[in-house]
NULUM-960935 format. One record per residue (C-alpha): residue number from 1; x, y, z. Coordinates in nm, 2 decimals. Each point is the difference from the previous one (the first is absolute). Example, Ala and Ser with C-alpha at 12.3 -4.5 7.8 and 13.67 -1.06 7.14 Angstrom:
REM NULUM-960935
{n 1 | east 1.23 | north -0.45 | up 0.78}
{n 2 | east 0.14 | north 0.34 | up -0.07}
//
This chain:
REM NULUM-960935
{n 1 | east 4.09 | north 4.14 | up -1.74}
{n 2 | east -0.16 | north 0.34 | up 0.00}
{n 3 | east -0.13 | north 0.12 | up -0.34}
{n 4 | east 0.09 | north 0.36 | up -0.09}
{n 5 | east -0.30 | north 0.22 | up -0.06}
{n 6 | east -0.08 | north 0.08 | up -0.36}
{n 7 | east 0.08 | north 0.35 | up -0.10}
{n 8 | east -0.22 | north 0.21 | up -0.23}
{n 9 | east 0.10 | north 0.35 | up -0.11}
{n 10 | east -0.23 | north 0.11 | up -0.28}
{n 11 | east -0.33 | north 0.16 | up 0.12}
{n 12 | east -0.29 | north -0.12 | up -0.21}
{n 13 | east -0.28 | north 0.17 | up 0.19}
{n 14 | east -0.01 | north 0.27 | up 0.26}
{n 15 | east -0.29 | north 0.13 | up 0.21}
{n 16 | east 0.07 | north 0.34 | up 0.13}
{n 17 | east -0.19 | north 0.17 | up 0.29}
{n 18 | east -0.33 | north -0.17 | up -0.09}
{n 19 | east -0.30 | north 0.10 | up 0.20}
{n 20 | east -0.35 | north -0.14 | up -0.07}
{n 21 | east -0.33 | north 0.08 | up 0.17}
{n 22 | east -0.36 | north -0.11 | up -0.04}
{n 23 | east -0.21 | north 0.28 | up 0.14}
{n 24 | east 0.14 | north 0.07 | up 0.34}
{n 25 | east 0.17 | north -0.34 | up 0.03}
{n 26 | east 0.38 | north -0.01 | up -0.07}
{n 27 | east 0.10 | north -0.32 | up -0.16}
{n 28 | east 0.36 | north 0.10 | up -0.07}
{n 29 | east 0.21 | north 0.28 | up 0.14}
{n 30 | east 0.32 | north 0.12 | up -0.15}
{n 31 | east 0.13 | north -0.34 | up -0.11}
{n 32 | east 0.32 | north -0.03 | up -0.19}
{n 33 | east 0.20 | north -0.31 | up -0.11}
{n 34 | east 0.14 | north -0.16 | up -0.31}
{n 35 | east -0.01 | north -0.33 | up -0.18}
{n 36 | east 0.32 | north -0.10 | up -0.17}
{n 37 | east 0.03 | north -0.20 | up -0.32}
{n 38 | east 0.02 | north -0.37 | up 0.05}
{n 39 | east -0.08 | north -0.01 | up 0.37}
{n 40 | east -0.29 | north -0.15 | up 0.20}
{n 41 | east -0.14 | north 0.28 | up 0.21}
{n 42 | east -0.24 | north -0.07 | up 0.28}
{n 43 | east -0.26 | north 0.25 | up 0.14}
{n 44 | east -0.12 | north -0.11 | up 0.34}
{n 45 | east -0.21 | north 0.13 | up 0.29}
{n 46 | east -0.31 | north -0.07 | up 0.20}
{n 47 | east -0.35 | north 0.01 | up -0.15}
{n 48 | east -0.09 | north 0.35 | up -0.10}
{n 49 | east 0.36 | north 0.11 | up -0.03}
{n 50 | east -0.05 | north 0.12 | up -0.36}
{n 51 | east 0.18 | north -0.28 | up -0.18}
{n 52 | east -0.26 | north -0.06 | up -0.27}
{n 53 | east -0.06 | north 0.37 | up -0.04}
{n 54 | east 0.36 | north 0.04 | up -0.08}
{n 55 | east -0.02 | north -0.27 | up -0.27}
{n 56 | east -0.30 | north 0.17 | up -0.14}
{n 57 | east 0.20 | north 0.33 | up -0.02}
{n 58 | east 0.28 | north -0.17 | up -0.18}
{n 59 | east -0.21 | north -0.16 | up -0.27}
{n 60 | east -0.22 | north 0.31 | up -0.05}
{n 61 | east -0.32 | north -0.11 | up 0.16}
{n 62 | east 0.02 | north 0.27 | up 0.27}
{n 63 | east 0.13 | north 0.35 | up -0.06}
{n 64 | east 0.17 | north 0.15 | up 0.30}
{n 65 | east -0.07 | north 0.35 | up 0.11}
{n 66 | east 0.37 | north 0.06 | up 0.06}
{n 67 | east 0.32 | north -0.15 | up -0.12}
{n 68 | east 0.11 | north -0.17 | up -0.32}
{n 69 | east 0.09 | north -0.34 | up -0.14}
{n 70 | east 0.31 | north -0.03 | up -0.22}
{n 71 | east 0.01 | north -0.31 | up -0.22}
{n 72 | east 0.30 | north -0.06 | up -0.23}
{n 73 | east 0.10 | north 0.36 | up 0.04}
{n 74 | east -0.34 | north 0.14 | up -0.09}
{n 75 | east -0.19 | north 0.20 | up 0.26}
{n 76 | east -0.38 | north -0.04 | up 0.01}
{n 77 | east -0.28 | north 0.11 | up 0.22}
{n 78 | east -0.31 | north -0.13 | up -0.17}
{n 79 | east 0.06 | north -0.31 | up -0.20}
{n 80 | east -0.29 | north -0.25 | up -0.08}
{n 81 | east 0.04 | north -0.37 | up 0.07}
{n 82 | east -0.01 | north -0.09 | up -0.38}
{n 83 | east 0.29 | north 0.24 | up -0.07}
{n 84 | east 0.20 | north -0.13 | up 0.30}
{n 85 | east -0.06 | north -0.35 | up -0.14}
{n 86 | east 0.13 | north 0.11 | up -0.35}
{n 87 | east 0.31 | north 0.15 | up 0.16}
{n 88 | east 0.08 | north -0.33 | up 0.18}
{n 89 | east -0.18 | north -0.02 | up 0.33}
{n 90 | east -0.22 | north -0.30 | up 0.07}
{n 91 | east -0.18 | north -0.11 | up 0.32}
{n 92 | east -0.20 | north -0.27 | up 0.18}
{n 93 | east -0.26 | north 0.07 | up 0.26}
{n 94 | east -0.09 | north -0.10 | up 0.36}
{n 95 | east -0.32 | north -0.16 | up -0.14}
{n 96 | east 0.04 | north -0.21 | up -0.31}
{n 97 | east -0.12 | north 0.21 | up -0.30}
{n 98 | east -0.04 | north -0.26 | up -0.28}
{n 99 | east -0.27 | north -0.08 | up -0.25}
{n 100 | east -0.14 | north -0.31 | up 0.17}
{n 101 | east -0.18 | north -0.14 | up -0.30}
{n 102 | east 0.31 | north 0.01 | up -0.22}
{n 103 | east 0.27 | north -0.26 | up -0.02}
{n 104 | east 0.34 | north 0.05 | up 0.16}
{n 105 | east 0.16 | north 0.06 | up -0.35}
{n 106 | east -0.26 | north 0.25 | up -0.10}
{n 107 | east 0.04 | north 0.19 | up 0.33}
{n 108 | east 0.37 | north 0.02 | up -0.06}
{n 109 | east -0.05 | north 0.11 | up -0.36}
{n 110 | east -0.18 | north 0.31 | up 0.13}
{n 111 | east 0.33 | north 0.11 | up 0.13}
{n 112 | east 0.13 | north 0.02 | up -0.36}
{n 113 | east -0.27 | north 0.24 | up -0.12}
{n 114 | east 0.22 | north 0.31 | up 0.04}
{n 115 | east 0.26 | north -0.17 | up -0.21}
{n 116 | east -0.23 | north -0.07 | up -0.29}
{n 117 | east 0.03 | north 0.22 | up -0.30}
{n 118 | east -0.28 | north -0.12 | up -0.23}
{n 119 | east -0.31 | north 0.22 | up -0.04}
{n 120 | east -0.34 | north -0.08 | up 0.14}
{n 121 | east -0.14 | north -0.12 | up -0.34}
{n 122 | east 0.28 | north -0.25 | up -0.05}
{n 123 | east -0.03 | north -0.12 | up 0.36}
{n 124 | east -0.37 | north -0.07 | up -0.06}
{n 125 | east 0.07 | north -0.18 | up -0.33}
{n 126 | east 0.29 | north -0.20 | up 0.14}
{n 127 | east 0.16 | north 0.03 | up -0.34}
{n 128 | east 0.34 | north 0.09 | up -0.16}
{n 129 | east 0.24 | north 0.19 | up 0.22}
{n 130 | east -0.22 | north -0.04 | up 0.31}
{n 131 | east 0.00 | north -0.38 | up -0.03}
{n 132 | east 0.38 | north -0.01 | up -0.02}
{n 133 | east 0.03 | north 0.25 | up 0.29}
{n 134 | east -0.23 | north -0.20 | up 0.23}
{n 135 | east 0.19 | north -0.31 | up -0.07}
{n 136 | east 0.32 | north 0.18 | up 0.11}
{n 137 | east -0.17 | north 0.13 | up 0.32}
{n 138 | east -0.15 | north -0.34 | up 0.08}
{n 139 | east 0.35 | north -0.16 | up -0.03}
{n 140 | east 0.13 | north 0.26 | up 0.25}
{n 141 | east -0.28 | north -0.08 | up 0.24}
{n 142 | east 0.07 | north -0.37 | up -0.03}
{n 143 | east 0.36 | north 0.07 | up 0.11}
{n 144 | east -0.13 | north 0.17 | up 0.31}
{n 145 | east -0.23 | north -0.29 | up 0.06}
{n 146 | east 0.30 | north -0.24 | up -0.01}
{n 147 | east 0.21 | north 0.23 | up 0.22}
{n 148 | east -0.27 | north 0.01 | up 0.27}
{n 149 | east -0.07 | north -0.37 | up -0.03}
{n 150 | east -0.37 | north 0.04 | up -0.08}
{n 151 | east -0.02 | north -0.21 | up -0.32}
{n 152 | east -0.26 | north -0.23 | up 0.15}
{n 153 | east -0.25 | north 0.28 | up 0.05}
{n 154 | east 0.06 | north 0.20 | up -0.32}
{n 155 | east -0.35 | north -0.08 | up -0.14}
{n 156 | east -0.18 | north 0.00 | up 0.34}
{n 157 | east -0.24 | north 0.29 | up 0.08}
{n 158 | east 0.17 | north 0.19 | up 0.28}
{n 159 | east -0.32 | north 0.01 | up 0.21}
{n 160 | east 0.04 | north -0.37 | up 0.05}
{n 161 | east 0.36 | north 0.03 | up 0.13}
{n 162 | east 0.10 | north 0.00 | up 0.36}
{n 163 | east 0.10 | north 0.34 | up 0.14}
{n 164 | east 0.38 | north -0.07 | up 0.00}
{n 165 | east -0.01 | north -0.08 | up -0.37}
{n 166 | east -0.21 | north 0.30 | up -0.08}
{n 167 | east 0.27 | north 0.22 | up 0.16}
{n 168 | east 0.25 | north -0.17 | up -0.22}
{n 169 | east -0.21 | north 0.07 | up -0.31}
{n 170 | east -0.02 | north 0.36 | up 0.10}
{n 171 | east 0.38 | north 0.01 | up 0.03}
{n 172 | east 0.02 | north -0.15 | up -0.35}
{n 173 | east -0.23 | north 0.26 | up -0.15}
{n 174 | east 0.21 | north 0.28 | up 0.15}
{n 175 | east 0.32 | north -0.16 | up -0.14}
{n 176 | east -0.17 | north -0.02 | up -0.34}
{n 177 | east 0.03 | north 0.38 | up -0.01}
{n 178 | east 0.38 | north -0.03 | up 0.02}
{n 179 | east 0.03 | north 0.26 | up 0.28}
{n 180 | east 0.31 | north 0.17 | up 0.11}
{n 181 | east -0.16 | north 0.06 | up 0.34}
{n 182 | east -0.24 | north -0.26 | up 0.14}
{n 183 | east -0.22 | north 0.10 | up 0.30}
{n 184 | east -0.13 | north -0.29 | up 0.21}
{n 185 | east -0.27 | north 0.08 | up 0.25}
{n 186 | east 0.00 | north -0.28 | up 0.27}
{n 187 | east 0.09 | north -0.28 | up -0.24}
{n 188 | east -0.01 | north -0.26 | up 0.28}
{n 189 | east -0.33 | north 0.11 | up 0.16}
{n 190 | east -0.22 | north -0.30 | up 0.07}
{n 191 | east 0.26 | north -0.26 | up -0.09}
{n 192 | east 0.11 | north -0.30 | up 0.20}
{n 193 | east 0.36 | north -0.07 | up 0.08}
{n 194 | east 0.07 | north -0.20 | up -0.32}
{n 195 | east -0.17 | north 0.26 | up -0.22}
{n 196 | east 0.21 | north 0.27 | up 0.16}
{n 197 | east 0.32 | north -0.19 | up -0.06}
{n 198 | east -0.09 | north -0.05 | up -0.37}
{n 199 | east -0.09 | north 0.37 | up -0.05}
{n 200 | east 0.32 | north 0.11 | up 0.18}
{n 201 | east 0.20 | north -0.22 | up -0.24}
{n 202 | east -0.18 | north 0.15 | up -0.30}
{n 203 | east 0.06 | north 0.36 | up 0.11}
{n 204 | east 0.37 | north -0.07 | up 0.04}
{n 205 | east 0.01 | north -0.17 | up -0.34}
{n 206 | east -0.18 | north 0.29 | up -0.17}
{n 207 | east 0.25 | north 0.24 | up 0.15}
{n 208 | east 0.29 | north -0.22 | up -0.10}
{n 209 | east -0.11 | north -0.13 | up -0.34}
{n 210 | east -0.17 | north 0.30 | up -0.14}
{n 211 | east 0.19 | north 0.27 | up 0.19}
{n 212 | east -0.33 | north 0.14 | up 0.11}
{n 213 | east 0.00 | north 0.26 | up 0.28}
{n 214 | east -0.25 | north -0.09 | up 0.26}
{n 215 | east -0.18 | north 0.20 | up 0.27}
{n 216 | east -0.22 | north -0.20 | up 0.23}
{n 217 | east -0.23 | north 0.04 | up 0.29}
{n 218 | east -0.01 | north -0.30 | up 0.23}
{n 219 | east -0.09 | north -0.06 | up 0.36}
{n 220 | east 0.19 | north -0.33 | up 0.05}
{n 221 | east 0.33 | north 0.14 | up 0.14}
{n 222 | east 0.18 | north -0.33 | up -0.06}
{n 223 | east -0.07 | north 0.04 | up -0.37}
{n 224 | east 0.09 | north 0.37 | up 0.00}
{n 225 | east 0.33 | north -0.05 | up 0.18}
{n 226 | east 0.10 | north -0.30 | up -0.23}
{n 227 | east -0.10 | north 0.16 | up -0.33}
{n 228 | east 0.07 | north 0.37 | up 0.03}
{n 229 | east 0.32 | north 0.20 | up -0.07}
{n 230 | east -0.14 | north 0.31 | up 0.17}
{n 231 | east -0.31 | north 0.07 | up 0.21}
{n 232 | east -0.19 | north 0.32 | up 0.06}
{n 233 | east -0.24 | north 0.01 | up 0.30}
{n 234 | east -0.31 | north 0.21 | up 0.01}
{n 235 | east -0.21 | north 0.08 | up 0.31}
{n 236 | east -0.32 | north 0.21 | up 0.00}
{n 237 | east 0.10 | north 0.14 | up -0.35}
{n 238 | east 0.35 | north 0.11 | up 0.10}
{n 239 | east 0.33 | north -0.16 | up -0.07}
{n 240 | east 0.14 | north -0.16 | up 0.32}
{n 241 | east 0.32 | north -0.16 | up -0.13}
{n 242 | east 0.18 | north -0.10 | up -0.32}
{n 243 | east 0.30 | north -0.23 | up -0.04}
{n 244 | east 0.11 | north -0.36 | up -0.05}
{n 245 | east -0.20 | north -0.28 | up 0.17}
{n 246 | east 0.26 | north -0.02 | up 0.28}
{n 247 | east -0.01 | north 0.38 | up 0.06}
{n 248 | east -0.38 | north 0.00 | up 0.01}
{n 249 | east -0.02 | north -0.31 | up 0.22}
{n 250 | east 0.23 | north 0.17 | up 0.26}
{n 251 | east -0.17 | north 0.34 | up -0.01}
{n 252 | east -0.16 | north 0.04 | up 0.34}
{n 253 | east -0.28 | north 0.23 | up -0.13}
{n 254 | east -0.10 | north -0.26 | up -0.26}
{n 255 | east 0.01 | north -0.28 | up 0.27}
{n 256 | east -0.22 | north 0.22 | up 0.23}
{n 257 | east -0.25 | north 0.10 | up -0.27}
{n 258 | east -0.02 | north -0.31 | up -0.21}
{n 259 | east 0.23 | north -0.30 | up 0.03}
{n 260 | east -0.04 | north -0.06 | up 0.37}
{n 261 | east 0.20 | north -0.23 | up 0.22}
{n 262 | east -0.10 | north -0.32 | up -0.19}
{n 263 | east 0.19 | north 0.11 | up -0.31}
//
């Protein structure tokens, strides 16, 4: 039985004619595509194609010389990462970016900082409204810990965890921000087969349970084709193709430039 593809109509984010250069080197040239609410959108391409640069444009870390990003109907050209986070964009990184000496729970709690309303003095005193607020945020983080099945490591310093679990903690921290759009930069990198299967399951569960829109960069084409609703292909900073996994897989230009005969 063939499963009908999921259909998404509401555009959550659009990148329009984005061009980005570093000195004389062009990282992105005239890139346009959209990400629709509720979908899993993959960005693929060979090394140096501009994939991470595109995520950095979306979350405000890079500011393109040309083009614009439209998020929830608001056009912006120069947004900072903390403002993007406040508006509902969270991300993980190629290389794990956690506080290695802190516990799993405390790392996840850092994802709640933008949600906290208490002033600095009350936070320092851990008194009154701040105490009640922290208890609420901690309870939310405990729910994420249960969801991602990392209860056994909640008190463990993340620096002592194997790489696959560190990647899961980083996902948990991003989810603690309650994002509308979750950017995942190579979430399977460095994982073995079992760890990839677990992470794939959690990505699908996050999309289904929380309704989180996901954009991911991933080199494992089996994972991409299984998880994604739509795929955009970059090559040397230009858009090569855009469509469903089946459309991309059968695109001869994509096969020649990236997928190859083996795929």
